[in-house]
C-alpha positions in Angstrom: 113.9 88.2 150.2 116.8 87.6 152.6 117.9 84.6 150.6 117.7 86.4 147.3 119.7 89.4 148.5 122.4 87.1 150.1 122.6 85.1 146.8 123.1 88.2 144.8 125.9 89.4 147.1 127.6 86.0 147.0 127.2 85.8 143.2 128.9 89.3 142.8 131.7 88.3 145.2 132.3 85.0 143.3 132.5 86.9 140.0 135.0 89.5 141.3 137.1 86.8 142.9 137.2 84.7 139.7 138.2 87.8 137.7 141.1 88.5 140.2 142.4 85.1 141.4 142.3 83.1 138.2 144.5 85.5 136.2 146.8 85.9 139.3 147.2 82.1 139.6 148.0 81.7 135.9 150.4 84.6 136.0 152.3 83.1 139.0 152.5 79.7 137.3 154.0 81.2 134.1 156.4 83.3 136.1 157.5 80.3 138.1 158.0 78.3 134.9 160.2 81.0 133.3 162.2 81.3 136.5 163.0 77.6 136.6 163.9 77.5 132.9 166.2 80.6 133.2 167.9 79.1 136.3 168.5 75.8 134.6 170.0 77.5 131.5 172.3 79.7 133.6 173.4 76.7 135.6 174.1 74.7 132.4 176.1 77.5 130.8 178.1 77.9 134.0 179.0 74.2 134.0 179.8 74.5 130.2 182.2 77.4 130.8 183.9 75.6 133.7 184.2 72.4 131.6 185.7 74.2 128.6 188.4 75.8 130.9 189.2 72.4 132.4 189.6 70.8 129.0 191.9 73.6 127.9 194.0 73.2 131.0 194.1 69.4 130.8 192.4 68.9 134.1 189.1 67.5 132.9 189.4 64.1 134.4 190.4 65.5 137.8 188.1 68.5 138.1 184.9 67.7 136.1 183.5 64.9 138.4 183.6 67.0 141.5 182.2 70.0 139.7 179.3 68.0 138.1 178.5 66.4 141.5 178.5 69.7 143.3 176.2 71.3 140.6 173.8 68.4 140.6 173.5 68.5 144.4 172.9 72.3 144.3 170.1 72.2 141.7 168.7 68.9 142.8 168.9 67.4 139.3 171.3 65.4 137.0 174.3 66.7 135.0 176.0 64.9 132.1 179.1 66.1 130.1 180.1 64.5 126.8 182.9 65.3 124.4 182.6 66.2 120.7 181.8 62.6 119.6 179.3 61.9 122.4 181.7 60.0 124.7 180.8 60.4 128.4 183.3 62.7 130.2 181.5 63.1 133.6 178.2 62.4 135.2 176.6 63.2 138.5 174.8 59.9 138.7 175.6 56.5 137.3 174.1 55.8 133.9 173.1 52.5 132.4 175.4 51.3 129.6 172.6 51.5 127.1 172.0 55.1 127.9 175.7 56.1 128.1 176.3 54.6 124.6 173.5 56.4 123.0 174.0 59.9 124.5 175.1 61.4 121.1 171.8 60.4 119.5 169.5 62.2 122.0 167.9 65.2 120.3 169.1 67.8 122.9 172.7 66.6 123.0 172.9 66.2 119.2 171.7 69.8 118.8 174.2 71.0 121.4 177.1 69.2 119.6 176.1 71.1 116.5 176.4 74.4 118.4 172.7 75.1 119.3 171.3 75.3 122.9 168.0 73.5 123.5 165.4 73.7 126.2 162.7 71.0 126.4 159.8 72.1 128.7 156.5 70.4 129.2 153.8 72.1 131.3 150.8 70.8 133.3 147.3 72.0 132.9 147.6 74.8 135.5 150.9 76.2 134.1 153.4 74.3 136.4 156.5 72.7 135.0 156.1 69.0 134.4 159.5 68.1 132.7 162.6 70.2 132.0 165.8 69.3 130.1 168.5 71.8 129.0 171.4 71.0 126.7 174.1 73.6 125.8 177.3 73.3 123.7 180.7 73.1 125.4 182.6 76.1 124.3 181.9 78.6 121.5 182.4 78.3 117.8 181.1 76.3 114.9 182.5 73.0 116.2 182.0 72.8 120.0 184.2 70.5 122.0 181.3 68.7 123.7 177.9 69.3 125.4 176.4 69.7 128.8 173.1 68.0 129.5 171.1 69.1 132.6 167.8 67.7 133.8 165.7 69.0 136.7 163.0 67.2 138.7 159.6 69.0 138.6 158.0 67.8 141.9 159.1 70.9 143.9 157.8 73.2 141.2 154.5 71.4 141.1 154.2 71.6 144.8 155.0 75.3 144.9 152.4 76.1 142.2 149.7 73.9 143.8 150.4 75.6 147.1 149.8 79.0 145.6 146.6 77.8 144.0 145.5 76.4 147.4 146.3 79.7 149.1 144.2 81.5 146.5 141.3 79.1 147.0 141.5 79.5 150.8 141.7 83.2 150.5 138.7 83.3 148.2 136.7 81.1 150.6 137.6 83.4 153.4 136.4 86.4 151.4 133.2 84.6 150.5 132.6 83.8 154.2 133.1 87.4 155.2 130.8 88.5 152.4 128.2 86.0 153.5 128.3 87.2 157.1 128.1 90.9 156.1 125.6 90.2 153.4 123.3 88.3 155.7 123.4 91.1 158.2 122.6 93.7 155.5 119.8 91.4 154.0 118.2 91.0 157.4 118.4 94.7 158.1 116.8 95.4 154.7 114.2 92.6 154.8 113.0 92.9 158.4 110.8 96.0 157.8 109.5 94.4 154.6 108.5 91.3 156.5 106.7 93.5 159.1 104.9 95.2 156.2 103.9 91.8 154.8 102.6 90.6 158.1 100.6 93.9 158.6 99.3 93.6 155.0 98.1 90.1 155.6 96.3 91.1 158.8 94.7 94.0 157.0 93.6 91.8 154.1 91.9 89.4 156.5 89.8 92.2 157.9 91.8 92.8 161.1 92.9 96.1 162.6 96.7 96.7 162.5 98.7 99.2 164.4 101.3 101.4 162.7 104.4 99.4 161.6 107.9 100.5 162.6 109.3 103.1 160.2 112.7 103.8 161.9 114.5 100.7 160.4 115.6 99.7 157.0 116.5 101.6 153.8 114.9 105.0 153.2 112.7 103.6 150.4 111.3 101.0 152.8 110.7 103.6 155.5 108.8 105.7 153.0 106.8 102.7 152.0 106.0 101.9 155.7 104.9 105.5 156.2 102.6 105.3 153.2 101.2 102.0 154.5 100.5 103.5 157.9 98.6 106.4 156.3 96.6 104.0 154.1 95.8 101.6 157.0 94.7 104.6 159.2 92.5 106.0 156.5 91.0 102.6 155.8 90.3 102.0 159.5 88.7 105.5 159.7 86.5 104.7 156.6 85.5 101.3 158.1 84.6 102.9 161.4 82.6 105.6 159.7 80.8 103.0 157.6 80.1 100.9 160.6 78.8 103.9 162.5 76.6 104.9 159.6 75.2 101.4 159.3 74.4 101.2 163.0 72.9 104.7 163.2 71.0 104.3 160.0 69.4 101.1 161.1 67.9 103.0 164.1 67.3 106.3 162.5 65.5 104.9 159.4 63.5 102.1 160.9 61.8 104.3 163.5 60.4 106.9 161.0 59.3 104.2 158.6 57.5 102.3 161.3 55.9 105.5 162.5 54.9 106.5 159.0 53.3 103.1 158.4 51.4 103.3 161.7 50.1 106.8 160.8 48.9 105.5 157.4 47.1 102.6 159.0 45.5 105.0 161.5 44.2 107.0 158.6 42.3 104.1 157.2 39.0 104.7 159.1 39.0 108.3 158.0 39.7 107.8 154.3 36.8 107.5 151.9 36.4 104.6 149.6 37.6 106.8 146.8 40.9 107.4 148.5 41.5 103.9 149.8 43.5 102.9 146.7 45.9 105.7 147.2 46.2 104.8 150.9 46.9 101.2 150.0 49.5 102.3 147.5 51.2 104.5 150.1 51.3 101.6 152.6 52.8 99.4 149.9 55.5 101.9 149.0 56.3 102.3 152.7 56.8 98.6 153.0 58.9 98.6 149.9 61.0 101.4 151.3 61.5 99.5 154.6 62.7 96.4 152.7 65.0 98.5 150.6 66.5 100.0 153.7 67.0 96.6 155.2 68.7 95.4 152.0 71.0 98.4 151.9 72.0 97.9 155.5 72.6 94.2 154.9 74.9 95.1 152.0 76.7 97.7 154.1 77.2 95.2 156.9 78.6 92.7 154.4 81.1 95.1 153.0 82.1 96.2 156.6 82.6 92.8 158.1 84.4 91.2 155.2 84.1 87.9 157.0 86.3 84.9 156.1 84.4 81.9 154.6 84.1 78.9 156.9 82.5 75.4 156.7 78.7 75.5 156.8 76.2 72.6 156.7 74.2 73.7 153.7 71.9 70.8 153.8 70.7 71.5 157.4 70.3 75.2 156.5 68.2 74.5 153.5 66.0 72.2 155.5 65.6 74.9 158.2 64.6 77.5 155.5 62.2 75.0 154.0 60.4 74.7 157.3 60.4 78.5 157.8 58.9 79.3 154.4 56.5 76.4 154.1 53.5 78.1 155.8 53.8 81.2 153.5 53.9 79.0 150.4 50.9 77.0 151.6 49.0 80.2 152.2 49.6 81.3 148.6 48.8 77.8 147.2 52.3 77.1 146.0 54.1 73.8 146.7 57.7 74.1 148.2 59.7 70.9 147.5 63.1 70.1 149.0 65.4 67.5 147.6 67.7 66.9 150.5 70.9 64.9 150.2 74.3 64.6 151.8 76.5 66.9 149.9 78.8 67.8 152.8 79.7 71.2 154.1 80.5 74.2 151.9 82.6 77.3 152.4 80.4 80.4 153.1 80.5 83.6 155.2 78.4 83.5 158.3 74.7 84.0 157.5 75.2 84.0 153.8 73.2 80.8 153.0 70.2 82.0 155.0 70.1 85.4 153.3 70.6 83.9 149.8 67.8 81.4 150.3 65.4 84.0 151.8 65.9 86.4 148.9 65.6 83.7 146.2 62.5 82.1 147.9 60.9 85.5 148.3 61.4 86.2 144.6 60.2 82.7 143.6 57.0 83.1 145.7 56.3 86.5 144.3 56.3 85.2 140.7 54.8 81.7 141.2 51.1 81.3 140.3 48.9 79.3 142.6 49.1 75.5 142.0 52.8 75.7 140.8 55.8 74.3 142.5 59.1 75.8 143.7 62.0 73.4 144.2 65.1 73.5 146.4 67.8 71.1 145.4 71.5 70.6 146.2 73.9 69.0 143.8 77.5 68.0 144.3 80.0 68.4 141.5 83.2 66.5 142.4 85.9 66.0 139.7 87.1 62.5 139.0 89.9 61.6 141.3 93.2 61.0 139.4 96.8 60.5 140.4 98.4 63.9 141.3 95.1 65.7 140.8 93.2 65.0 144.0 93.5 68.7 145.0 91.1 69.9 142.3 88.2 71.8 143.9 84.7 70.5 144.2 81.5 72.6 144.1 78.0 72.4 145.5 75.2 73.9 143.5 72.1 75.2 145.3 69.1 75.3 142.8 65.9 77.2 143.5 63.6 76.6 140.6 60.2 78.2 140.0 57.4 77.8 137.4 56.8 81.6 136.9 57.0 83.6 133.7 60.8 83.5 133.6 63.1 86.1 132.0 64.7 86.5 128.5 68.5 86.3 128.3 69.0 90.0 128.2 67.0 90.5 131.4 68.9 87.7 133.1 72.2 89.4 132.3 71.0 92.6 134.2 69.2 90.9 137.0 72.1 91.2 139.5 72.5 95.0 139.0 71.5 97.2 141.9 68.0 98.7 141.8 67.3 97.1 138.5 63.9 95.5 138.1 62.3 93.7 135.2 59.6 95.7 133.3 56.9 93.1 134.1 58.1 92.4 137.7 55.4 92.3 140.4 55.1 95.3 142.7 56.8 95.3 146.1 60.4 94.5 144.9 63.4 96.8 145.6 65.9 95.6 143.0 68.4 94.8 145.7 67.7 91.2 146.5 69.6 89.6 143.7 72.4 92.1 144.0 72.8 91.1 147.7 72.7 87.4 146.6 75.5 87.9 144.2 77.6 89.8 146.8 77.2 87.1 149.3 78.1 84.4 146.8 81.3 86.3 145.8 82.2 86.9 149.4 81.9 83.1 150.0 84.1 82.3 147.0 81.3 81.2 144.8 79.1 82.5 142.0 75.4 83.2 141.3 73.7 82.8 138.0 70.2 82.6 136.5 69.1 80.0 133.9 65.9 79.1 132.2 64.2 76.1 133.8 62.6 73.2 132.0 59.2 74.3 133.3 59.5 77.8 131.8 60.4 79.7 134.9 63.8 80.6 136.4 66.5 78.3 137.8 68.6 80.3 140.3 71.9 78.5 140.8 74.3 79.4 143.6 77.6 77.6 143.2 79.7 77.4 146.5 83.1 75.7 147.1 82.9 72.4 148.9 84.6 72.2 152.3 85.3 68.5 152.0 88.8 67.2 151.6 89.6 65.3 148.3 89.9 62.0 150.2 86.3 62.4 151.6 84.7 63.2 148.3 82.4 60.5 146.7 83.4 59.1 143.4 81.5 60.6 140.4 78.5 58.5 139.6 78.1 57.2 143.2 75.2 58.4 145.3 76.1 61.4 147.5 73.9 60.2 150.3 70.2 59.4 151.0 68.0 61.9 149.3 64.5 62.6 150.4 61.7 64.6 148.7 59.7 66.8 151.0 56.5 68.1 149.5 53.6 69.5 151.5 50.0 68.6 150.7 48.2 71.6 149.1 44.9 72.7 150.6 41.9 71.6 148.8 
């Protein structure tokens, strides 16, 4: 922001200086040109009047050489006087014979011998005089008695004009320097509180707690923005504290009554008749379902509260660990749990996300899988082809958990991630929050969750997570990603 403000100040200053100095420079150059031309004409007319008097008094040969030399020395040029037929009468400098014989044929002298004064001026590109020649008739009347031809050097005029342009340029540079210094100070004064707001906003976006930013510096609009930010940050911190307090208190306040309620229901079992045992079993089942729902709600609340930053996670090791954990439960239900393990590298995920995602998906798969079926855990690496200038394209790792259950039609798969939604034919015991939590964890990790129909008729739950490998470490497409092993338990006879 400081650079943009400084650039705007300098651009405005350059525009103002250009509008002022360029016309001033051209105006001075034109005035200097007119001054030199008028001075040369006055000098030539003065010499012409003096020469006419000398010719009338018969003292031309005695007076004119001194007068011409004195005039040429004063103006720093050359003066030539000719008679009516173009014969040289006096000159301030020696002339070659070829030039002295052809004086009458020169355009300026020829016009002066006909009674007309001439001025020949050629200007340079910046308005300075480049060449100046003045010719005036000697005497008045239709037939002048001769002509005076005066030429001036232009070097002095050029130097004077260039000196003025140089002064204007140096003055403009000094003004720009002063504007840059003052503009930089103003830009820093304006941008410092905005940079503080940016820093505080980044810390707040990363989940940190920020103190109030300084609101006594900068323009009034920035101070009002800082005050609004402080109020927003304080309110957000209060809401996060309240939410954290609620999650912590609810985890204790809800678990204890639910555990006591389940214990009391179990203690009633010896006193319930066979006719009421079905109702007691249903009450215990609903109590367990309510406990799982509370745990899921608290997990989602903690996820929203923490807003952790994704970091590298060894997804292969975590999947192997969850496979070992769930294997006894699957064996007890007569369902095979198969793990296709391979080296796909680390992925980016929030802490604990992979474990919760796998637990929810494996729990759902076990609930819908009939005995004798198979549930598969598989990891697949999707790395784009490495090309020049495109090595920074992201790679993804897909976690597939596939079952052989009844599956879902497309319209049910589209709603499966909604909170508290359950399929009409879903088995009892679900809460409708497991897939919603899976999707939230996937989004928090920078990935995506989706459901597809598997080739065996069940569901293929796909969790796509960004790979944490650098482009240089990715395997080429089509090459093995590492040794893969298939782990399948032996089913009980």
